[in-house]
C-alpha positions as CSV (number, residue, x, y, z in Angstrom):
1,M,-64.3,138.2,-26.1
2,N,-65.6,136.7,-29.3
3,R,-66.4,133.3,-27.7
4,Y,-68.2,135.1,-24.6
5,I,-70.5,136.8,-27.1
6,L,-70.9,134.0,-29.3
7,S,-71.8,131.7,-26.2
8,S,-74.1,134.3,-24.7
9,L,-75.8,134.8,-28.5
10,L,-76.2,131.2,-28.6
11,A,-78.0,130.9,-25.0
12,L,-80.2,133.7,-25.8
13,T,-81.2,131.7,-28.8
14,A,-82.0,128.4,-27.3
15,A,-84.1,130.5,-24.7
16,A,-85.9,132.2,-27.0
17,T,-86.7,129.2,-28.9
18,T,-88.1,127.1,-26.4
19,S,-91.0,129.0,-25.0
20,A,-94.3,127.6,-24.3
21,F,-97.5,128.4,-25.9
22,G,-100.1,128.1,-23.4
23,D,-103.8,128.7,-24.2
24,D,-106.7,129.9,-22.5
25,I,-108.6,127.6,-20.3
26,T,-112.0,126.0,-21.9
27,I,-114.8,127.0,-20.2
28,D,-118.1,124.9,-20.6
29,N,-121.2,126.5,-20.2
30,Q,-123.5,123.4,-20.4
31,P,-123.8,121.6,-16.9
32,F,-123.0,118.1,-16.6
33,V,-125.6,115.8,-16.5
34,S,-125.1,112.3,-15.3
35,S,-126.8,109.5,-17.0
36,L,-126.9,107.2,-13.8
37,S,-127.5,108.0,-10.1
38,R,-125.1,107.6,-7.5
39,S,-126.5,104.2,-6.5
40,E,-126.2,102.6,-9.8
41,V,-122.5,104.0,-10.1
42,M,-121.7,102.7,-6.7
43,S,-123.0,99.2,-7.7
44,D,-121.1,99.1,-10.8
45,L,-118.0,99.7,-8.6
46,R,-118.8,97.2,-6.6
47,Q,-119.2,94.9,-9.4
48,F,-115.8,95.7,-10.7
49,K,-113.9,95.3,-7.4
50,Q,-115.7,91.7,-6.9
51,A,-114.7,91.0,-10.5
52,G,-111.0,90.2,-9.0
53,H,-109.2,92.0,-11.9
54,N,-108.4,95.6,-13.0
55,P,-107.6,96.0,-16.7
56,W,-105.6,99.1,-15.6
57,D,-103.4,97.2,-13.5
58,Q,-99.6,96.9,-14.2
59,N,-99.7,93.1,-13.9
60,Y,-103.0,92.7,-15.7
61,D,-102.6,89.5,-18.3
62,Q,-104.8,90.4,-21.2
63,L,-104.3,86.8,-22.6
64,S,-105.3,84.9,-19.8
65,N,-108.6,83.8,-21.0
66,F,-107.3,83.7,-24.8
67,T,-107.9,80.5,-26.9
68,S,-106.8,80.3,-30.1
69,S,-108.6,78.7,-33.1
70,K,-105.8,77.3,-34.7
71,T,-102.9,74.9,-33.9
72,R,-99.4,76.1,-33.5
73,A,-98.3,74.2,-36.7
74,Q,-101.0,76.3,-38.5
75,V,-99.6,79.5,-37.2
76,T,-96.1,78.9,-38.0
77,A,-97.2,78.0,-41.7
78,E,-98.8,81.1,-42.2
79,F,-96.1,82.9,-40.7
80,L,-93.4,81.2,-42.9
81,Q,-95.7,81.7,-45.9
82,S,-96.1,85.3,-45.6
83,R,-92.7,86.4,-44.0
84,D,-91.1,87.1,-47.5
85,E,-93.7,89.4,-48.4
86,V,-93.9,90.9,-45.3
87,A,-90.1,91.5,-45.2
88,R,-90.6,93.1,-48.8
89,L,-93.3,95.4,-47.9
90,T,-91.4,96.5,-44.9
91,A,-88.1,97.2,-46.3
92,E,-86.0,100.3,-46.2
93,D,-87.9,101.9,-48.9
94,S,-91.5,100.8,-47.3
95,G,-92.3,98.4,-49.9
96,S,-91.9,100.9,-53.0
97,S,-89.7,98.7,-54.9
98,A,-91.4,95.6,-54.1
99,L,-94.7,97.2,-55.3
100,V,-93.5,98.5,-58.6
101,R,-92.0,95.2,-59.4
102,T,-95.5,93.4,-59.1
103,T,-97.5,93.3,-62.3
104,H,-100.8,95.1,-62.2
105,A,-103.6,94.4,-64.6
106,I,-103.5,97.8,-66.4
107,A,-107.5,99.2,-67.1
108,A,-107.9,100.5,-70.7
109,P,-107.6,104.2,-71.0
110,V,-110.6,106.4,-70.6
111,I,-110.9,109.2,-73.1
112,A,-113.5,111.8,-72.7
113,H,-115.3,112.6,-75.8
114,R,-118.7,114.5,-76.7
115,M,-121.9,112.8,-77.0
116,A,-123.4,112.7,-80.5
117,D,-126.4,114.8,-79.6
118,E,-124.6,117.6,-78.0
């Protein structure tokens, strides 16, 4: 009997905590005013279709026209130079211990004081 009551209570609690909180629809009282005519929009659509590539396509290759300004050796050298620092800053503690161990120039303390003419 206690199992039945406990399971019923848990089911009711789970159902009560998963309610959706919907909001009213947003009514925009300002009418839409297009900045382009229908013929301009259709012309843009034709140009887009004739271009032959769709950036929203699943098979779109973003790097097809990419050319690097660095050689593979330069990129590899930069990676090897920075990977230890990146490993320290992305460690389990998000780099806190690495940042604490670095030496920082400590600025001179600023002390508030009263001016002589006050």
